[in-house]
N, C-alpha and C positions, 0 to 999 in steps of 0.2 A: 682746395681740399676735396676729397672724394665724397660726392653726395650720397652714394650708396652706403659707404662706410658710416657716414654721419647718421643716416636714417636707421641703420642697424643698431648703432649706439643708442639713439633716442628710443627705439622700440624696446631695447633691452632694459633701459631705465624705467620705462613705463611698466614693463612686465614684472618689475620688482614691486610694483604698487598694486597690481590687480591679482585676483584669485587664480589659482591653477585651473579651475574650471573655466573661467572666462578666457584665459590664455588658450586653452584647448579649443574652445568654441571659435575664437577669432581665427586661429590657425586653420581649422577645418573649413570654416565658411569662406574665408578669403581665398583659399585654394580652389573654390568652386565659382568664384565671381567672374563676370565677363563684362567687357565693354565692346566686344565684337558685335553684339546685338544690343540695340537700345529701343526704347518705346517713346513715341511722342503723341500727345493728346491735343487735338485741336478744338478749343472752345467747348469743353465738356461742362455742362451746367448742373448735372445731378451729383451732389457731393458724395453720396454713398457709392456711386459707381466709380468716381474718381479715386476715392479712398480704397476701394476694392482693387483697383488696378495697381495702386502703389503696393499693396500687400502682395499681390500676385507677382510683381516684379521682384520683390525680395525673395519670395518662395522659389523662384526660378533662377536666382543668382544674377539678375540684371542690376547693374550698379547705378545706372542713370535713367531718370525719367524726365522727359522734356514736356513742359506744359505751355501751350499757346493760349494766352488769355486775351481774346478779342473783346467779348462782351461779358464774360463770366470769370470771376476771380476764383482761383483754385483754392478750395478749403478742404482740410483734412478732418474727417470724422474719426476721432480717436478710437471709438469702440469698434470701428470696422478696420481701420488701418493697423490696430494692435501694435503700435510702436514701430512699424516698418519705416516711418519717416526718419527715424534716427539712423538707419543703416543704408538707405538708398539716397543718392544725391538727386535732389529735385532742382531742375533748371527752369526758371520761369521766364517766359517771353511776353512782356507787356509794356515795354518802354518805347519801342519804335512805333512808327505810324502803321507799319505792316508787320505784326509779330510773326505771322506765318512765314513770310519771306525771310525774315531775320533768322528764324529757327532753321529753315531749310539751308540757308546760306552757311550758317555756322556748322551744321552737321556735314555739309559737303566739304567745307574747308578741312574738316577732320577726317576726311576719307570715306565717309559713309555713302552707300547707295540709298537713295530715298525710295521707300516702298509704300505705296498707297494701298490700304486694305479696303476692299470693296466687293460686294457680291456681284457687281456688274462687270465682270471681266472673264475672259477665257484665256488670258495670257498665261497666268501661272496659278496653281493652288499651293497650299502649304507643303505639299509632298514633293513638288518638282521645281520649286523656286530655287534658283542658283544661290548657293551659300558660301561661295569661295571668297567673297569680299564682305567687309563690315556692312551691316544692314540696320537701317533706322526705319522702323515700322510706324506709320502714322495711322491713327484711329480718329474718327469723327464721331459726331453725335448719332444716337440710334435712329432718330427720325430723319435727319438731313444728310448724314454721312459727312464725308470730307468736302471742303469747299472746292469749287471749280478750279480755283487757283492752285490748290494743293494737288489736285488730280493731274493737272497739266504739267506741273513742275516735277512730278515723280519720275524716277528712272525706271521703276518697275511697278506693276499692279498685281496684287495677289488676292485670292479669295479663299475663304474657309468653306469646304464642301458642306452643303446642307441638303436635307432630303425631305423636308416637310413643307407645309404651306407658308409658314412664317418666313419672311425675307431675311431677317438678321437675328443674330444672337444678342443678348445683353452684352454691352461692351466689355465688362470684366470677364465674362465667359469667353468672348472672342479672343481677348488677350491671352487668357489661360490656355486655350486650345492651340493658338498659334505658337506660343512659347514652348508648350509641351512638345509639339511636333518638331519645331526648329531646333530646340536643344537636343532632342533625341537624335536628330540627324547629325548635328555637330559632334555629339559624343561618339558617333560611329565613323566620323570622318578623320582625315589626317591634318585638318586645318589647325593652326595655332590660334585658338579662339579664347583661351582663358587668360587671366592676368599673368604677367611675368612675375618672377620672384620680387623684383624691385617694386613693381606696381602693388603687389600684395603687401609689402612692408609699409609703403606709404599709406595704403588704405587702413592698415591696422593701427598705425599712428593716429590717423584721423578718428577712428573709432575710440581709441583710448582717450583722446582729447574730449570726446563727447560724454563719456561715462564718468569722468573724474571731475570733481569740482576744481575749477581753475586749470582745466586740462591744457588750454592753449598757452597759458602763462608757464606751465610746467614744461611744455614742449620748447618754448623759447629758452628757458633756463637750461635744459639739457643740451640744446644746440650751442649755447654760449659756452657751456662747460667743455663740450667736445672741441670746439674751435680754440679754446684757451689751452687745452692739453696738447 
């Protein structure tokens, strides 16, 4: 059976259950979502910063956030994240002996160029970084930055221009500045960087499952009904 047709059927069934306002919201936001750009955090230990980054990803339409947990477990502060964890997919890397290597490997397998953000490079800044291929931006802690391993494994290095005495921005500010610039550049480009229609449908089903009690069970029920018919 055709997966696209099945997903359209399932979404249609869900849309019978949620409000017109929520339908309009899902349609508008899914159309602005992207997986062409993604963010990865390496060993961030300050919960408020990590939560602020999650919120920033949602605001800029970034669907995936990758979290490398070496020594610090990623915790969401609800009053800072403001529910963004419900809409952004968080991928935790903490099971392997080398979570940084695991994250890099998985992202490369999916076709991403690995981009290390650092103030100590003259290679590229956010204004001239090539954006013709999917990009995974890695951010480290404010004090130590990214690990040596991460820096050596990166395909590209990029900096955010700064003009004062302080060497670095707060990490959530850095992510916001970078995403603002990169998204604006993508908007002005001819690259196919937003989710396809089929990807949007799948994402909206996922969101419906999250907001409805028993959403996953309903999804299975709708799929069984479609396959029976």
